[in-house]
All heavy atoms as an XYZ file, in Angstrom:
869
protein
N       2.107     21.364     -1.333
C       2.480     19.953     -1.359
C       1.745     19.259     -2.489
O       0.560     19.475     -2.706
C       2.118     19.347     -0.011
O       2.242     17.961     -0.057
N       2.457     18.396     -3.201
C       1.881     17.735     -4.369
C       1.363     16.337     -4.070
O       0.879     15.660     -4.950
C       2.946     17.632     -5.477
C       3.446     18.966     -5.969
C       2.379     19.724     -6.726
O       1.599     19.105     -7.461
O       2.304     20.938     -6.551
N       1.487     15.867     -2.810
C       1.124     14.493     -2.500
C      -0.303     14.168     -2.892
O      -0.591     13.101     -3.395
C       1.302     14.184     -1.000
C       2.734     14.080     -0.572
C       3.315     15.427     -0.171
O       2.588     16.439     -0.225
O       4.482     15.478      0.189
N      -1.235     15.068     -2.633
C      -2.632     14.756     -2.864
C      -2.977     14.674     -4.345
O      -4.011     14.160     -4.706
C      -3.535     15.770     -2.162
O      -3.295     17.053     -2.684
N      -2.082     15.155     -5.226
C      -2.386     15.095     -6.648
C      -1.989     13.765     -7.257
O      -2.395     13.437     -8.349
C      -1.692     16.240     -7.391
O      -0.290     16.067     -7.350
N      -1.206     12.963     -6.529
C      -0.805     11.670     -7.051
C      -1.824     10.620     -6.658
O      -2.158     10.489     -5.510
C       0.571     11.268     -6.527
C       1.671     12.010     -7.242
C       3.015     11.592     -6.737
N       3.265     12.417     -5.548
C       3.780     11.977     -4.433
N       4.104     10.732     -4.302
N       3.981     12.775     -3.408
N      -2.303      9.867     -7.662
C      -3.254      8.801     -7.382
C      -2.830      7.567     -8.146
O      -2.076      7.634     -9.100
C      -4.690      9.191     -7.804
O      -4.690      9.455     -9.204
C      -5.191     10.385     -7.027
N      -3.354      6.424     -7.731
C      -3.107      5.174     -8.431
C      -4.276      4.958     -9.384
O      -5.396      4.756     -8.952
C      -3.004      4.026     -7.413
C      -2.627      2.716     -8.083
O      -1.871      2.760     -9.070
O      -3.095      1.662     -7.613
N      -3.999      5.021    -10.661
C      -5.059      4.870    -11.648
C      -5.690      3.498    -11.541
O      -5.033      2.522    -11.237
C      -4.488      5.084    -13.051
N      -6.960      3.451    -11.794
C      -7.657      2.181    -11.829
C      -8.122      1.677    -10.487
O      -8.484      0.540    -10.356
N      -8.084      2.471     -9.466
C      -8.563      2.033     -8.148
C     -10.051      1.781     -8.211
O     -10.831      2.687     -8.414
N     -10.462      0.519     -8.071
C     -11.862      0.155     -8.203
C     -12.434     -0.083     -6.822
O     -11.963     -0.935     -6.092
C     -11.977     -1.100     -9.073
C     -13.420     -1.497     -9.336
O     -14.345     -0.780     -8.907
O     -13.614     -2.522     -9.978
N     -13.435      0.690     -6.465
C     -14.030      0.556     -5.138
C     -15.062     -0.561     -5.083
O     -15.644     -0.811     -4.049
C     -14.664      1.879     -4.704
O     -15.683      2.228     -5.620
N     -15.305     -1.262     -6.185
C     -16.286     -2.333     -6.201
C     -15.621     -3.699     -6.086
O     -16.014     -4.646     -6.739
C     -17.127     -2.255     -7.478
O     -16.309     -2.480     -8.606
N     -14.589     -3.795     -5.249
C     -13.879     -5.067     -5.061
C     -14.833     -6.105     -4.479
O     -15.775     -5.789     -3.781
C     -12.686     -4.859     -4.132
N     -14.559     -7.344     -4.762
C     -15.406     -8.438     -4.275
C     -15.466     -8.430     -2.757
O     -14.472     -8.192     -2.090
C     -14.858     -9.766     -4.783
N     -16.640     -8.698     -2.226
C     -16.818     -8.683     -0.771
C     -16.708    -10.073     -0.178
O     -16.855    -10.243      1.012
C     -18.181     -8.066     -0.408
O     -19.200     -8.831     -1.052
C     -18.252     -6.617     -0.821
N     -16.443    -11.099     -0.993
C     -16.360    -12.460     -0.480
C     -15.003    -12.788      0.122
O     -14.817    -13.861      0.649
C     -16.684    -13.450     -1.600
O     -15.727    -13.322     -2.632
N     -14.036    -11.884      0.055
C     -12.719    -12.117      0.626
C     -12.826    -12.180      2.136
O     -13.692    -11.558      2.730
C     -11.771    -10.987      0.236
O     -11.640    -10.920     -1.152
N     -11.915    -12.922      2.789
C     -11.932    -12.963      4.245
C     -11.650    -11.583      4.811
O     -10.984    -10.779      4.163
C     -10.815    -13.949      4.600
C      -9.985    -14.058      3.372
C     -10.858    -13.716      2.214
N     -12.161    -11.289      6.003
C     -11.923     -9.970      6.576
C     -10.430     -9.710      6.733
O      -9.688    -10.581      7.165
C     -12.594    -10.045      7.948
C     -13.479    -11.235      7.899
C     -12.944    -12.151      6.862
N     -10.002     -8.534      6.338
C      -8.603     -8.149      6.476
C      -8.545     -6.627      6.492
O      -9.491     -5.961      6.098
C      -7.772     -8.701      5.317
O      -8.175     -8.130      4.106
N      -7.424     -6.063      6.927
C      -7.313     -4.609      6.912
C      -7.465     -4.084      5.493
O      -7.084     -4.751      4.538
C      -5.898     -4.341      7.437
C      -5.458     -5.605      8.059
C      -6.233     -6.715      7.421
N      -8.033     -2.895      5.359
C      -8.133     -2.268      4.039
C      -6.752     -1.762      3.676
O      -6.248     -0.837      4.290
C      -9.126     -1.113      4.051
C      -9.407     -0.611      2.637
C     -10.271      0.608      2.648
N      -9.532      1.793      3.018
C      -8.664      2.413      2.224
N      -8.400      1.950      1.035
N      -8.045      3.508      2.638
N      -6.115     -2.421      2.729
C      -4.740     -2.084      2.420
C      -4.547     -1.594      0.987
O      -3.434     -1.297      0.608
C      -3.789     -3.273      2.686
C      -3.752     -3.579      4.164
C      -4.188     -4.500      1.903
N      -5.609     -1.520      0.244
C      -5.481     -1.008     -1.113
C      -5.941      0.432     -1.168
O      -6.860      0.823     -0.463
C      -6.321     -1.838     -2.085
C      -5.826     -3.254     -2.315
C      -6.772     -3.968     -3.267
C      -4.428     -3.253     -2.878
N      -5.303      1.223     -2.006
C      -5.734      2.618     -2.125
C      -7.192      2.694     -2.549
O      -7.649      1.900     -3.348
C      -4.834      3.174     -3.223
C      -3.660      2.254     -3.276
C      -4.173      0.904     -2.858
N      -7.904      3.647     -2.004
C      -9.295      3.840     -2.391
C      -9.354      4.745     -3.606
O      -8.347      5.264     -4.056
C     -10.064      4.481     -1.236
O      -9.655      5.822     -1.085
N     -10.532      4.939     -4.094
C     -10.712      5.794     -5.260
C     -10.625      7.275     -4.905
O     -10.665      8.115     -5.781
C     -12.058      5.487     -5.919
N     -10.492      7.602     -3.625
C     -10.480      9.012     -3.235
C      -9.212      9.721     -3.654
O      -9.215     10.921     -3.835
C     -10.629      9.170     -1.713
O      -9.468      8.617     -1.081
C     -11.882      8.490     -1.201
N      -8.103      8.999     -3.761
C      -6.858      9.616     -4.153
C      -6.157     10.343     -3.028
O      -5.153     10.987     -3.250
N      -6.662     10.275     -1.816
C      -6.034     10.957     -0.680
C      -4.960     10.045     -0.099
O      -5.161      9.356      0.891
C      -7.086     11.314      0.362
C      -6.528     12.224      1.453
O      -5.288     12.385      1.512
O      -7.311     12.747      2.240
N      -3.779     10.057     -0.755
C      -2.734      9.110     -0.394
C      -2.226      9.299      1.029
O      -1.889      8.332      1.707
C      -1.558      9.131     -1.401
C      -2.006      8.625     -2.759
C      -0.927     10.499     -1.514
N      -2.167     10.525      1.516
C      -1.671     10.742      2.868
C      -2.634     10.210      3.918
O      -2.208      9.596      4.905
C      -1.359     12.218      3.105
C      -0.148     12.757      2.322
C       0.044     14.237      2.595
C       1.109     11.973      2.636
N      -3.931     10.396      3.705
C      -4.917      9.847      4.639
C      -4.871      8.325      4.610
O      -4.986      7.670      5.651
C      -6.314     10.349      4.303
N      -4.706      7.754      3.414
C      -4.613      6.300      3.287
C      -3.368      5.775      3.987
O      -3.414      4.750      4.675
C      -4.612      5.904      1.815
C      -5.946      6.154      1.155
C      -5.900      6.039     -0.351
O      -4.805      5.846     -0.930
O      -6.963      6.147     -0.966
N      -2.248      6.472      3.832
C      -1.018      6.062      4.498
C      -1.188      6.111      6.008
O      -0.816      5.164      6.718
C       0.153      6.964      4.070
C       1.480      6.692      4.791
C       1.996      5.291      4.482
C       2.499      7.758      4.419
N      -1.774      7.184      6.505
C      -1.968      7.330      7.952
C      -2.833      6.198      8.491
O      -2.513      5.583      9.515
C      -2.602      8.689      8.265
C      -2.721      8.977      9.753
C      -3.233     10.390      9.992
C      -2.034     11.295     10.145
N      -2.385     12.635     10.616
N      -3.934      5.884      7.815
C      -4.824      4.803      8.250
C      -4.114      3.453      8.174
O      -4.240      2.626      9.077
C      -6.092      4.797      7.399
N      -3.365      3.241      7.115
C      -2.624      1.989      6.943
C      -1.617      1.793      8.072
O      -1.553      0.731      8.691
C      -1.921      2.001      5.581
C      -1.018      0.833      5.346
C      -1.540     -0.420      5.119
C       0.352      1.001      5.340
C      -0.698     -1.509      4.895
C       1.191     -0.074      5.113
C       0.664     -1.338      4.883
N      -0.833      2.820      8.362
C       0.159      2.713      9.438
C      -0.508      2.454     10.784
O      -0.002      1.667     11.592
C       1.013      3.981      9.490
C       1.939      4.206      8.283
C       2.611      5.566      8.386
C       2.959      3.097      8.143
N      -1.638      3.083     11.018
C      -2.353      2.888     12.286
C      -2.783      1.434     12.451
O      -2.764      0.900     13.568
C      -3.558      3.817     12.365
N      -3.154      0.769     11.369
C      -3.583     -0.632     11.427
C      -2.472     -1.542     11.950
O      -2.746     -2.598     12.500
C      -3.993     -1.123     10.039
C      -5.262     -0.500      9.533
C      -5.539     -0.889      8.091
O      -4.777     -1.623      7.467
N      -6.624     -0.377      7.556
N      -1.233     -1.134     11.762
C      -0.084     -1.960     12.154
C       0.707     -1.339     13.311
O       1.840     -1.726     13.550
C       0.830     -2.178     10.938
C       0.139     -2.996      9.874
C      -0.578     -2.384      8.853
C       0.161     -4.383      9.918
C      -1.237     -3.127      7.892
C      -0.494     -5.144      8.969
C      -1.191     -4.510      7.961
O      -1.848     -5.260      7.016
N       0.106     -0.414     14.011
C       0.754      0.282     15.130
C       2.088      0.895     14.700
O       3.088      0.818     15.406
C       0.966     -0.658     16.338
C      -0.311     -1.132     17.004
C      -0.974     -2.273     16.255
O      -0.320     -3.202     15.830
N      -2.283     -2.187     16.088
N       2.074      1.547     13.543
C       3.268      2.178     12.994
C       3.052      3.670     12.742
O       3.796      4.288     11.982
C       3.672      1.482     11.684
C       4.152      0.038     11.825
C       4.175     -0.669     10.473
C       5.515     -0.012     12.494
N       2.062      4.250     13.409
C       1.716      5.655     13.178
C       2.877      6.610     13.413
O       2.945      7.674     12.796
C       0.537      6.069     14.055
O      -0.603      5.326     13.705
N       3.795      6.234     14.303
C       4.913      7.126     14.617
C       5.831      7.345     13.405
O       6.638      8.266     13.407
C       5.720      6.594     15.810
C       6.467      5.292     15.561
C       5.650      4.043     15.859
O       4.426      4.018     15.735
N       6.339      2.985     16.261
N       5.675      6.541     12.352
C       6.512      6.687     11.160
C       5.833      7.501     10.057
O       6.423      7.711      8.995
C       6.927      5.306     10.630
C       7.845      4.611     11.591
C       7.357      3.659     12.479
C       9.196      4.939     11.657
C       8.196      3.043     13.395
C      10.041      4.330     12.573
C       9.528      3.383     13.443
O      10.362      2.784     14.346
N       4.615      7.977     10.316
C       3.878      8.712      9.284
C       4.647      9.931      8.788
O       4.833     10.117      7.583
C       2.493      9.127      9.791
C       1.775     10.032      8.826
C       1.222      9.523      7.668
C       1.688     11.395      9.062
C       0.577     10.351      6.756
C       1.045     12.229      8.163
C       0.490     11.707      7.011
N       5.088     10.782      9.710
C       5.778     12.025      9.317
C       7.032     11.720      8.494
O       7.277     12.349      7.465
C       6.156     12.837     10.552
C       4.973     13.323     11.368
C       4.261     14.502     10.736
O       4.919     15.290     10.026
O       3.050     14.639     10.953
N       7.838     10.756      8.949
C       9.077     10.422      8.245
C       8.779      9.850      6.859
O       9.462     10.190      5.879
C       9.897      9.430      9.066
N       7.745      8.996      6.770
C       7.417      8.420      5.475
C       6.906      9.486      4.512
O       7.295      9.503      3.341
C       6.402      7.294      5.637
C       7.014      6.078      6.311
S       5.874      4.690      6.409
C       5.853      4.147      4.687
N       6.058     10.368      4.993
C       5.542     11.445      4.132
C       6.687     12.362      3.694
O       6.770     12.744      2.526
C       4.458     12.227      4.858
N       7.583     12.684      4.617
C       8.704     13.574      4.300
C       9.634     12.957      3.258
O      10.200     13.668      2.420
C       9.483     13.915      5.571
N       9.792     11.637      3.310
C      10.669     10.944      2.363
C       9.916     10.447      1.126
O      10.480      9.736      0.293
C      11.354      9.759      3.061
C      12.265     10.157      4.201
C      13.450     10.985      3.741
O      13.964     10.792      2.650
N      13.871     11.909      4.581
N       8.636     10.814      1.019
C       7.765     10.474     -0.110
C       7.514      8.972     -0.260
O       7.291      8.469     -1.357
C       8.269     11.093     -1.411
C       8.249     12.613     -1.351
C       8.562     13.283     -2.665
O       8.577     12.612     -3.725
O       8.791     14.502     -2.631
N       7.500      8.254      0.856
C       7.014      6.873      0.888
C       5.534      6.957      1.268
O       5.124      6.516      2.326
C       7.778      6.034      1.920
C       9.221      5.788      1.573
C      10.233      6.433      2.264
C       9.568      4.887      0.567
C      11.569      6.193      1.960
C      10.892      4.647      0.259
C      11.892      5.300      0.959
O      13.205      5.064      0.657
N       4.744      7.573      0.399
C       3.378      7.921      0.768
C       2.305      7.270     -0.092
O       1.138      7.519      0.084
C       3.207      9.442      0.724
C       3.589     10.049     -0.616
O       3.897      9.296     -1.559
O       3.593     11.282     -0.716
N       2.694      6.403     -0.988
C       1.754      5.787     -1.916
C       1.715      4.280     -1.639
O       2.715      3.586     -1.813
C       2.224      6.071     -3.342
C       1.293      5.556     -4.414
O       0.671      4.484     -4.213
O       1.201      6.204     -5.460
N       0.567      3.768     -1.190
C       0.461      2.355     -0.834
C       0.726      1.443     -2.026
O       1.326      0.374     -1.869
C      -0.905      2.053     -0.226
C      -1.236      2.756      1.083
C      -2.588      2.291      1.601
C      -0.153      2.533      2.122
N       0.295      1.830     -3.206
C       0.540      1.006     -4.391
C       2.040      0.893     -4.653
O       2.539     -0.172     -5.013
C      -0.179      1.592     -5.603
N       2.771      1.987     -4.430
C       4.216      1.963     -4.610
C       4.872      1.096     -3.535
O       5.771      0.306     -3.820
C       4.775      3.391     -4.564
C       6.282      3.504     -4.771
S       7.312      3.379     -3.282
C       6.673      4.664     -2.257
N       4.406      1.201     -2.295
C       4.982      0.393     -1.214
C       4.853     -1.098     -1.520
O       5.760     -1.875     -1.229
C       4.307      0.709      0.126
C       4.612      2.066      0.744
C       3.806      2.254      2.022
C       6.097      2.242      1.018
N       3.745     -1.491     -2.111
C       3.521     -2.903     -2.438
C       4.524     -3.405     -3.471
O       4.793     -4.606     -3.544
C       2.100     -3.112     -2.951
N       5.082     -2.497     -4.253
C       6.009     -2.888     -5.320
C       7.483     -2.845     -4.902
O       8.353     -3.217     -5.678
C       5.822     -1.957     -6.518
C       4.480     -2.100     -7.182
C       4.393     -1.194     -8.404
N       3.064     -1.179     -8.942
C       2.223     -0.154     -8.847
N       2.581      0.951     -8.226
N       1.027     -0.222     -9.366
N       7.780     -2.389     -3.695
C       9.173     -2.296     -3.264
C       9.816     -3.675     -3.180
O       9.219     -4.611     -2.657
C       9.272     -1.635     -1.889
C       8.848     -0.168     -1.773
C       8.994      0.300     -0.331
C       9.643      0.708     -2.718
N      11.043     -3.785     -3.686
C      11.773     -5.035     -3.494
C      12.534     -4.953     -2.168
O      12.483     -3.946     -1.473
C      12.698     -5.337     -4.681
C      13.819     -4.318     -4.868
O      14.182     -3.592     -3.907
O      14.361     -4.254     -5.985
N      13.218     -6.015     -1.802
C      13.865     -6.086     -0.490
C      14.885     -4.965     -0.283
O      14.958     -4.372      0.796
C      14.527     -7.454     -0.291
C      15.095     -7.666      1.091
C      14.076     -7.518      2.223
O      12.888     -7.813      2.020
O      14.478     -7.103      3.325
N      15.658     -4.654     -1.307
C      16.647     -3.572     -1.189
C      15.956     -2.231     -0.953
O      16.417     -1.412     -0.146
C      17.525     -3.515     -2.437
N      14.839     -2.009     -1.646
C      14.088     -0.769     -1.463
C      13.486     -0.688     -0.061
O      13.451      0.382      0.544
C      12.968     -0.649     -2.501
C      13.491     -0.440     -3.912
O      14.580      0.143     -4.076
O      12.791     -0.862     -4.856
N      12.994     -1.814      0.448
C      12.430     -1.845      1.800
C      13.523     -1.505      2.812
O      13.316     -0.696      3.723
C      11.776     -3.212      2.103
C      11.412     -3.336      3.573
C      10.537     -3.415      1.236
N      14.696     -2.089      2.646
C      15.820     -1.798      3.552
C      16.198     -0.323      3.483
O      16.478      0.307      4.508
C      17.027     -2.680      3.234
C      16.855     -4.119      3.666
C      16.710     -4.289      5.172
O      17.333     -3.540      5.950
O      15.949     -5.188      5.584
N      16.221      0.243      2.279
C      16.534      1.667      2.123
C      15.471      2.522      2.807
O      15.804      3.524      3.469
C      16.640      2.027      0.641
N      14.202      2.127      2.680
C      13.135      2.868      3.347
C      13.343      2.828      4.858
O      13.207      3.846      5.533
C      11.764      2.288      2.993
C      10.611      3.036      3.659
S       8.994      2.248      3.433
C       9.123      0.902      4.614
N      13.667      1.648      5.402
C      13.898      1.535      6.840
C      14.964      2.522      7.300
O      14.812      3.188      8.324
C      14.332      0.121      7.222
C      13.268     -0.934      7.081
C      13.626     -2.259      6.961
C      11.921     -0.605      7.087
C      12.663     -3.250      6.853
C      10.946     -1.596      6.976
C      11.322     -2.923      6.852
N      16.048      2.608      6.541
C      17.122      3.539      6.890
C      16.638      4.982      6.770
O      16.888      5.810      7.653
C      18.330      3.299      5.988
C      19.534      4.130      6.386
C      20.781      3.770      5.600
O      20.985      2.576      5.289
O      21.551      4.697      5.305
N      15.919      5.280      5.687
C      15.435      6.643      5.448
C      14.495      7.139      6.544
O      14.488      8.325      6.863
C      14.712      6.730      4.098
C      15.643      6.555      2.907
O      16.873      6.680      3.063
O      15.114      6.270      1.808
N      13.688      6.231      7.096
C      12.697      6.658      8.100
C      13.135      6.354      9.528
O      12.416      6.654     10.473
C      11.305      6.050      7.825
C      11.311      4.535      7.996
C      10.803      6.477      6.439
C       9.936      3.898      7.940
N      14.317      5.739      9.686
C      14.816      5.445     11.026
C      14.029      4.373     11.746
O      13.790      4.470     12.951
N      13.620      3.323     11.022
C      12.800      2.258     11.612
C      13.600      1.440     12.621
O      14.736      1.048     12.365
C      12.252      1.346     10.522
N      12.980      1.173     13.756
C      13.564      0.329     14.799
C      13.349     -1.140     14.429
O      12.472     -1.454     13.612
C      12.922      0.641     16.148
C      13.230      2.053     16.622
C      12.585      2.327     17.957
C      12.896      3.755     18.398
N      12.284      4.051     19.699
N      14.122     -2.062     15.036
C      14.007     -3.484     14.666
C      12.591     -4.051     14.742
O      12.155     -4.750     13.819
C      14.948     -4.184     15.653
C      15.978     -3.140     15.969
C      15.219     -1.836     15.987
N      11.870     -3.789     15.804
C      10.499     -4.304     15.911
C       9.588     -3.720     14.846
O       8.720     -4.410     14.297
N       9.780     -2.447     14.538
C       8.973     -1.800     13.500
C       9.273     -2.404     12.133
O       8.369     -2.535     11.299
C       9.229     -0.299     13.482
N      10.518     -2.788     11.917
C      10.861     -3.412     10.630
C      10.048     -4.677     10.423
O       9.560     -4.939      9.328
C      12.360     -3.724     10.574
C      13.225     -2.490     10.478
C      14.702     -2.872     10.482
C      15.582     -1.645     10.461
N      17.021     -1.998     10.434
N       9.886     -5.460     11.490
C       9.086     -6.687     11.369
C       7.631     -6.348     11.059
O       6.994     -6.984     10.216
C       9.191     -7.510     12.644
C      10.535     -8.179     12.787
C      10.611     -9.085     14.002
N      11.882     -9.777     14.032
C      12.985     -9.294     14.602
N      12.976     -8.099     15.175
N      14.102     -9.984     14.584
N       7.088     -5.348     11.753
C       5.706     -4.932     11.485
C       5.560     -4.453     10.041
O       4.574     -4.767      9.367
C       5.277     -3.824     12.445
C       5.092     -4.286     13.870
C       4.688     -3.111     14.742
C       4.624     -3.470     16.207
N       4.287     -2.300     17.033
N       6.541     -3.656      9.577
C       6.493     -3.168      8.199
C       6.522     -4.324      7.207
O       5.812     -4.295      6.197
C       7.656     -2.219      7.900
C       7.353     -0.773      8.188
C       8.017     -0.113      9.210
C       6.427     -0.073      7.430
C       7.754      1.223      9.478
C       6.163      1.266      7.684
C       6.821      1.916      8.713
N       7.326     -5.337      7.485
C       7.398     -6.476      6.558
C       6.035     -7.175      6.456
O       5.595     -7.539      5.364
C       8.477     -7.454      6.986
C       9.876     -6.920      6.764
C      10.929     -7.964      7.093
N      12.229     -7.363      7.292
C      13.013     -6.889      6.341
N      12.614     -6.939      5.092
N      14.186     -6.358      6.626
N       5.366     -7.366      7.609
C       4.021     -7.945      7.581
C       3.058     -7.034      6.822
O       2.252     -7.499      6.016
C       3.490     -8.183      9.000
C       4.161     -9.308      9.722
C       4.754     -9.086     10.961
C       4.207    -10.599      9.197
C       5.378    -10.122     11.647
C       4.827    -11.644      9.875
C       5.417    -11.399     11.101
N       3.131     -5.739      7.086
C       2.233     -4.779      6.447
C       2.430     -4.763      4.935
O       1.453     -4.773      4.167
C       2.460     -3.385      7.032
N       3.684     -4.744      4.503
C       3.967     -4.712      3.066
C       3.531     -6.023      2.416
O       2.995     -6.026      1.305
C       5.453     -4.379      2.811
C       5.711     -2.910      3.197
C       5.826     -4.634      1.353
C       7.170     -2.511      3.221
N       3.713     -7.140      3.113
C       3.238     -8.420      2.562
C       1.719     -8.407      2.427
O       1.174     -8.891      1.432
C       3.688     -9.604      3.414
C       3.360    -10.942      2.771
C       3.990    -11.108      1.395
O       5.193    -10.935      1.236
N       3.179    -11.419      0.396
N       1.030     -7.833      3.402
C      -0.428     -7.704      3.299
C      -0.815     -6.858      2.095
O      -1.794     -7.154      1.399
C      -1.022     -7.123      4.580
C      -1.049     -8.122      5.728
O      -0.781     -9.324      5.505
O      -1.328     -7.689      6.868
N      -0.072     -5.783      1.846
C      -0.325     -4.952      0.660
C      -0.176     -5.786     -0.609
O      -1.016     -5.719     -1.510
C       0.655     -3.785      0.596
C       0.379     -2.563      1.429
C       1.548     -1.587      1.328
C      -0.902     -1.876      1.003
N       0.898     -6.556     -0.672
C       1.145     -7.382     -1.861
C       0.050     -8.429     -2.041
O      -0.418     -8.656     -3.157
C       2.509     -8.052     -1.753
C       3.655     -7.069     -1.867
C       4.985     -7.736     -1.591
N       6.062     -6.771     -1.684
C       7.192     -6.861     -0.997
N       7.402     -7.872     -0.167
N       8.115     -5.938     -1.139
N      -0.343     -9.073     -0.926
C      -1.401    -10.086     -1.002
C      -2.714     -9.468     -1.469
O      -3.417    -10.042     -2.300
C      -1.600    -10.756      0.355
C      -0.416    -11.622      0.772
O       0.467    -11.912     -0.075
O      -0.366    -11.995      1.963
N      -3.053     -8.302     -0.936
C      -4.292     -7.628     -1.338
C      -4.236     -7.233     -2.801
O      -5.228     -7.351     -3.529
C      -4.527     -6.405     -0.462
N      -3.072     -6.785     -3.238
C      -2.890     -6.408     -4.644
C      -3.082     -7.638     -5.535
O      -3.745     -7.575     -6.570
C      -1.504     -5.803     -4.824
C      -1.192     -5.301     -6.192
C       0.199     -4.670     -6.180
N       0.661     -4.430     -7.512
C       0.362     -3.362     -8.226
N      -0.411     -2.440     -7.714
N       0.822     -3.208     -9.436
N      -2.522     -8.780     -5.125
C      -2.678    -10.019     -5.897
C      -4.145    -10.441     -5.955
O      -4.630    -10.856     -7.007
C      -1.850    -11.142     -5.279
O      -0.483    -10.854     -5.395
N      -4.845    -10.344     -4.801
C      -6.274    -10.692     -4.783
C      -7.053     -9.766     -5.700
O      -7.944    -10.200     -6.420
C      -6.841    -10.611     -3.362
C      -6.504    -11.806     -2.500
C      -7.336    -11.833     -1.232
N      -7.281    -10.607     -0.467
C      -6.365    -10.317      0.456
N      -5.403    -11.175      0.721
N      -6.403     -9.177      1.121
N      -6.721     -8.476     -5.670
C      -7.436     -7.519     -6.512
C      -7.204     -7.841     -7.983
O      -8.139     -7.818     -8.775
C      -6.975     -6.089     -6.219
C      -7.748     -5.058     -7.026
C      -7.209     -3.658     -6.868
O      -6.005     -3.455     -6.916
N      -8.087     -2.705     -6.680
N      -5.975     -8.177     -8.338
C      -5.691     -8.520     -9.731
C      -6.392     -9.808    -10.133
O      -6.883     -9.934    -11.247
C      -4.180     -8.625     -9.950
C      -3.497     -7.278     -9.898
C      -1.980     -7.366     -9.939
O      -1.392     -8.431     -9.774
N      -1.348     -6.230    -10.137
N      -6.480    -10.772     -9.210
C      -7.173    -12.029     -9.494
C      -8.671    -11.810     -9.674
O      -9.327    -12.538    -10.412
C      -6.923    -13.041     -8.372
N      -9.216    -10.789     -8.998
C     -10.636    -10.485     -9.105
C     -10.993     -9.726    -10.376
O     -12.157     -9.595    -10.707
C     -11.108     -9.659     -7.897
C     -11.126    -10.484     -6.616
O     -11.101    -11.731     -6.705
O     -11.172     -9.870     -5.536
N      -9.980     -9.204    -11.072
C     -10.240     -8.461    -12.300
C     -10.675     -9.438    -13.388
O     -10.154    -10.544    -13.481
C      -8.972     -7.719    -12.777
C      -8.471     -6.672    -11.820
C      -9.441     -5.518    -11.668
O     -10.064     -5.094    -12.633
N      -9.587     -5.027    -10.461
N     -11.632     -9.048    -14.229
C     -12.023     -9.947    -15.329
C     -10.836    -10.145    -16.259
O     -10.031     -9.234    -16.445
C     -13.157     -9.202    -16.024
C     -13.123     -7.806    -15.521
C     -12.350     -7.802    -14.246
N     -10.702    -11.338    -16.837
C      -9.586    -11.579    -17.750
C      -9.700    -10.680    -18.976
O     -10.799    -10.292    -19.383
C      -9.714    -13.051    -18.127
C     -11.104    -13.440    -17.744
C     -11.580    -12.475    -16.692
N      -8.560    -10.353    -19.543
C      -8.553     -9.549    -20.772
C      -9.237    -10.352    -21.875
O      -9.175    -11.588    -21.905
C      -7.118     -9.232    -21.164
N      -9.884     -9.630    -22.761
C     -10.576    -10.331    -23.860
C      -9.550    -11.035    -24.727
O      -8.512    -10.447    -25.058
C     -11.381     -9.325    -24.685
C     -12.555     -8.748    -23.930
C     -13.420     -7.898    -24.835
O     -13.441     -8.125    -26.061
O     -14.082     -7.002    -24.306
N      -9.836    -12.283    -25.088
C      -8.889    -12.991    -25.968
C      -8.860    -12.345    -27.338
O      -9.856    -11.745    -27.766
C      -9.445    -14.411    -26.025
C     -10.877    -14.296    -25.630
C     -10.988    -13.072    -24.754
N      -7.739    -12.465    -28.029
C      -7.665    -11.885    -29.372
C      -8.660    -12.567    -30.311
O      -8.969    -13.746    -30.142
C      -6.228    -12.150    -29.823
C      -5.609    -13.037    -28.798
C      -6.529    -13.115    -27.618
N      -9.183    -11.815    -31.246
C     -10.146    -12.376    -32.205
C      -9.455    -13.452    -33.033
O      -8.327    -13.288    -33.471
C     -10.681    -11.268    -33.110
N     -10.169    -14.558    -33.259
C      -9.584    -15.679    -33.998
C      -9.742    -15.493    -35.479
O     -10.615    -14.895    -35.965
C     -10.243    -16.995    -33.577
């Protein structure tokens, strides 16, 4: 299986600690995407979808955060998500997006071009 070889480049484990407490929803620097997916799903009581998501290669949290609405709907169909689970997934994916936005906001600004 090639899942463990895929990582999200730039995962910084030194994220600011002043953020309000929230589930850990960003990939860690370990690169163990399947373990991260399993832990993420457990946080939202969606563990029963782990096998289906891994089998369909919805296994990268950074990728899940980037899914648009059509992609989310396709994922629901691919994994056989029930109506209540769809709502949980929508909250979970929004949390991923919010955490991603916070992480990007915490990054130092790019150096301005030399004048």
